[in-house]
C-alpha positions in Angstrom: -1.4 -201.5 259.3 -3.2 -198.6 259.4 -5.0 -196.6 256.5 -2.7 -193.7 256.6 0.2 -196.5 256.3 -1.2 -197.5 252.7 0.8 -196.4 249.7 -1.8 -195.8 246.8 -0.8 -196.8 243.3 -1.5 -193.3 242.4 1.1 -191.9 244.9 3.9 -194.4 243.6 3.8 -192.9 240.3 3.9 -189.0 242.0 7.4 -188.1 240.7 6.4 -188.8 237.3 3.1 -187.1 237.0 4.8 -184.0 238.6 7.6 -184.3 236.0 4.6 -184.4 233.0 2.7 -181.5 234.7 6.0 -179.4 234.6 6.2 -180.2 230.6 3.4 -179.8 230.2 2.4 -176.4 231.8 6.2 -175.5 229.6 4.7 -176.0 226.2 1.7 -174.3 227.2 3.6 -171.3 227.7 5.7 -171.7 224.7 1.9 -172.1 222.7 0.6 -168.9 224.0 3.5 -167.3 222.8 3.8 -168.9 219.6 0.2 -167.9 218.6 0.9 -164.4 220.0 3.6 -164.0 218.1 2.0 -165.6 214.6 -1.9 -164.5 215.3 -3.1 -167.9 215.0 -6.0 -168.5 216.6 -6.1 -172.2 216.1 -2.8 -172.5 218.2 -4.5 -170.1 220.7 -7.4 -172.4 220.6 -5.4 -175.7 221.3 -3.5 -173.7 224.5 -7.3 -172.9 226.0 -7.0 -177.0 225.6 -4.1 -177.2 226.7 -5.0 -175.0 229.8 -7.6 -177.7 230.7 -5.2 -180.4 230.7 -2.6 -179.0 232.9 -5.3 -177.8 235.4 -6.2 -181.3 235.0 -3.0 -182.9 235.7 -2.4 -180.3 238.5 -5.9 -181.6 240.1 -4.2 -185.8 240.0 -1.0 -184.4 241.4 -2.9 -182.0 244.4 -5.2 -185.6 244.8 -2.6 -187.6 245.6 -0.8 -185.4 248.0 -4.3 -185.3 250.0 -4.4 -189.0 249.5 -1.0 -189.1 251.9 -2.3 -187.2 254.5 -3.1 -189.2 257.8 -6.6 -190.1 258.8 -8.2 -188.1 261.7 -11.1 -189.1 263.9 -13.1 -187.1 261.6 -12.2 -188.9 258.2 -10.8 -192.3 259.7 -10.0 -193.8 256.2 -7.7 -191.0 255.6 -8.3 -188.7 252.3 -7.7 -191.6 249.8 -11.2 -191.5 248.0 -10.0 -187.3 246.8 -7.8 -189.5 244.1 -11.2 -190.7 242.9 -12.9 -187.4 242.9 -9.8 -186.4 240.8 -10.6 -189.2 238.4 -14.2 -188.2 238.0 -13.7 -184.4 237.8 -10.9 -185.3 235.1 -13.9 -187.4 233.5 -16.2 -184.2 233.5 -13.6 -182.0 232.2 -12.6 -184.4 229.5 -16.2 -184.4 227.8 -16.3 -180.8 228.2 -13.3 -180.4 226.0 -14.6 -183.3 223.6 -17.7 -181.6 223.2 -16.0 -177.9 222.7 -13.8 -179.5 220.0 -17.1 -180.8 217.9 -18.9 -177.9 218.5 -15.6 -176.1 217.0 -15.4 -178.1 214.0 -19.1 -178.0 213.2 -18.4 -174.3 213.2 -15.6 -174.2 211.0 -16.7 -176.9 208.5 -19.4 -173.8 207.7 -17.0 -171.3 207.5 -13.1 -172.5 207.7 -10.8 -169.5 208.8 -7.4 -169.2 207.1 -4.5 -171.0 209.3 -1.1 -170.3 209.5 -0.3 -173.8 208.6 3.6 -173.3 208.4 3.7 -172.2 212.5 1.1 -174.6 213.2 3.2 -177.5 212.0 6.2 -176.5 214.0 4.8 -175.7 217.3 2.6 -179.3 216.9 5.4 -181.1 216.8 7.0 -179.8 219.7 3.8 -180.3 221.3 3.8 -183.8 220.1 7.4 -184.6 221.2 6.5 -183.5 224.5 2.8 -185.3 225.0 5.2 -188.8 224.1 7.3 -188.5 226.6 4.3 -187.7 229.2 2.8 -190.9 228.2 5.3 -192.8 228.2 5.9 -191.6 232.4 2.0 -192.3 232.7 1.3 -195.5 231.2 2.5 -197.9 233.8 0.5 -196.0 236.6 -2.4 -195.3 234.3 -3.4 -199.1 234.5 -3.3 -198.7 238.2 -4.8 -196.0 239.5 -8.1 -194.4 238.1 -6.2 -191.0 239.2 -3.3 -191.6 237.1 -5.7 -193.0 234.2 -7.7 -189.8 234.0 -4.0 -187.9 234.2 -2.4 -190.6 231.3 -5.8 -190.0 229.1 -5.4 -186.0 229.4 -2.0 -186.3 227.9 -3.3 -188.8 225.5 -6.0 -186.3 224.0 -3.0 -183.7 223.8 -1.0 -186.4 221.6 -4.1 -187.1 219.6 -4.5 -183.0 219.1 -0.9 -182.5 218.5 -1.3 -185.6 215.8 -4.5 -184.3 214.0 -2.8 -180.3 214.0 0.2 -181.8 212.0 -1.8 -184.1 209.4 -4.0 -181.0 209.1 -1.3 -178.5 209.0 0.7 -180.3 206.2 -2.7 -181.3 204.5 -3.7 -177.4 204.6 0.1 -176.4 203.6 0.4 -178.8 200.8 -3.4 -177.6 199.2 -4.9 -174.8 200.9 -8.3 -176.9 201.7 -8.8 -175.6 205.2 -11.9 -178.1 206.0 -8.9 -180.2 207.1 -8.7 -178.6 210.2 -12.0 -179.0 211.6 -12.2 -182.6 209.7 -9.3 -184.0 211.9 -10.7 -182.1 215.2 -14.2 -183.8 215.3 -12.1 -187.3 214.9 -10.6 -186.0 218.3 -13.1 -185.7 220.1 -15.3 -188.5 218.9 -11.8 -190.4 219.8 -11.8 -189.6 223.3 -15.3 -189.9 224.1 -15.7 -193.5 225.1 -12.7 -193.5 226.9 -13.9 -190.6 228.8 -17.1 -192.7 229.7 -14.9 -195.7 230.9 -13.0 -193.5 233.4 -16.5 -191.9 234.4 -18.1 -195.5 234.7 -14.9 -196.6 237.2 -15.0 -194.0 239.3 -18.8 -193.5 239.9 -18.3 -197.3 240.9 -15.8 -196.7 243.5 -18.0 -193.9 244.9 -20.9 -195.7 245.1 -18.7 -198.5 247.1 -19.4 -201.3 243.9 -17.2 -204.4 244.8 -13.8 -203.8 243.0 -14.0 -205.8 239.8 -10.5 -207.4 240.9 -12.2 -208.7 243.9 -13.8 -212.0 243.3 -16.5 -212.3 246.3 -17.4 -216.0 245.5 -14.4 -217.2 245.4 -13.8 -215.4 249.2 -16.9 -216.4 250.6 -16.1 -220.1 249.4 -12.3 -220.0 250.8 -13.7 -218.6 254.3 -16.2 -221.4 254.9 -13.4 -223.6 254.1 -10.8 -222.5 257.4 -11.5 -224.7 260.0 -13.7 -223.6 262.8 -16.1 -221.6 260.5 -19.8 -222.9 260.3 -20.9 -219.6 258.4 -20.4 -216.9 256.9 -22.4 -213.7 256.2 -22.6 -209.8 255.3 -19.9 -210.2 253.1 -18.7 -206.7 251.7 -16.2 -205.5 249.3 -15.5 -202.2 248.4 -12.3 -199.6 247.1 -11.0 -196.4 249.4 -9.2 -195.8 246.1 -7.4 -197.7 243.0 -5.6 -200.9 244.8 -6.9 -200.4 248.1 -9.6 -202.6 248.7 -11.7 -203.1 252.2 -13.2 -205.8 252.9 -16.2 -206.8 256.1 -17.1 -209.9 256.9 -19.4 -211.7 259.7 -18.3 -215.6 260.6 -19.9 -218.0 262.5 -17.9 -219.9 264.8 -18.3 -223.8 264.6 -19.1 -225.9 267.8 -16.1 -225.9 269.8 -14.2 -223.7 268.0 -11.1 -221.6 269.0 -12.4 -217.9 268.5 -8.4 -216.6 268.4 -7.9 -219.3 266.0 -10.3 -218.8 263.6 -10.1 -214.9 263.7 -6.3 -215.5 262.6 -6.6 -217.8 260.1 -9.2 -215.8 258.1 -7.6 -212.5 258.2 -4.5 -214.0 257.2 -6.5 -216.1 254.5 -8.4 -212.8 252.9 -5.2 -210.5 253.3 -2.6 -213.2 251.8 -4.7 -214.3 249.1 -6.9 -211.9 247.7 -6.5 -208.1 246.9 -7.4 -206.6 250.2 -5.6 -203.8 251.8 -7.7 -204.1 255.2 -10.2 -206.4 256.7 -12.4 -206.2 259.0 -13.4 -209.6 260.6 -16.9 -210.3 263.3 -16.6 -213.7 264.5 -19.8 -214.7 265.9 -21.0 -217.6 268.2 -23.1 -220.5 266.6 -27.0 -219.0 267.2 -26.0 -215.3 267.2 -28.2 -212.8 265.3 -27.9 -209.7 264.5 -32.1 -208.1 264.9 -32.5 -205.9 261.4 -29.6 -207.1 259.9 -29.8 -208.3 256.7 -27.3 -211.7 256.2 -26.5 -211.6 252.0 
């Protein structure tokens, strides 16, 4: 199976992501219109936050489309890494959003502006409904793909913002205490930061070709060494092309009088059937064969 034939986890959830992108885009338009009609700075500020989320969702969707493009002589593994780049970009955007929220909360604590809390509550309630639908659609894919997880966190941040706005608007509507708006906003920003750090760390780990978290290299080494006709294993490496698409390469040393084809077939079948590996490269070497200058981990 070629790499262009491997469907990524994000690709399986593409339709759901497109639905969330459309719903979020429609709500963005509604929020801008509502902010202009009510002269509400809070709604327009949240619309700016929504704009970055819509851009992030669009980037995630675009990355899936790129990942489906076939491999070429210039890009022999295709465009799978575009999904990881999208996840990393989403993490950077989310960091920017979080720090902006914290800055804006600090500024408003110094001089809390008057807010049209009634309209703010109505628009935030609509936004909460849209975000809950989006989270439901993206939840399954968020556990399988970094790209989908980035999109899920975008919607999650919107949902938290909507809840914060609803609570703050109720408090302001009932008491006129406008400090509620920046205080709830600061809580939202602090909540997003650790989840964004985890997303960024996972994306960087893939880009640095670290061993996938679901791949147990010692177990793979032990299993290959147990194959009949194998006398040694070295240069064992595993990495991810994108979330859920792992690759592995290994050098296998033949035992004396072992059958080359039988060993190659057995090792390949073992690795791809018993472990989460989509693409395997096995180099079978005769006993005593050495590669000059190559480390043998």
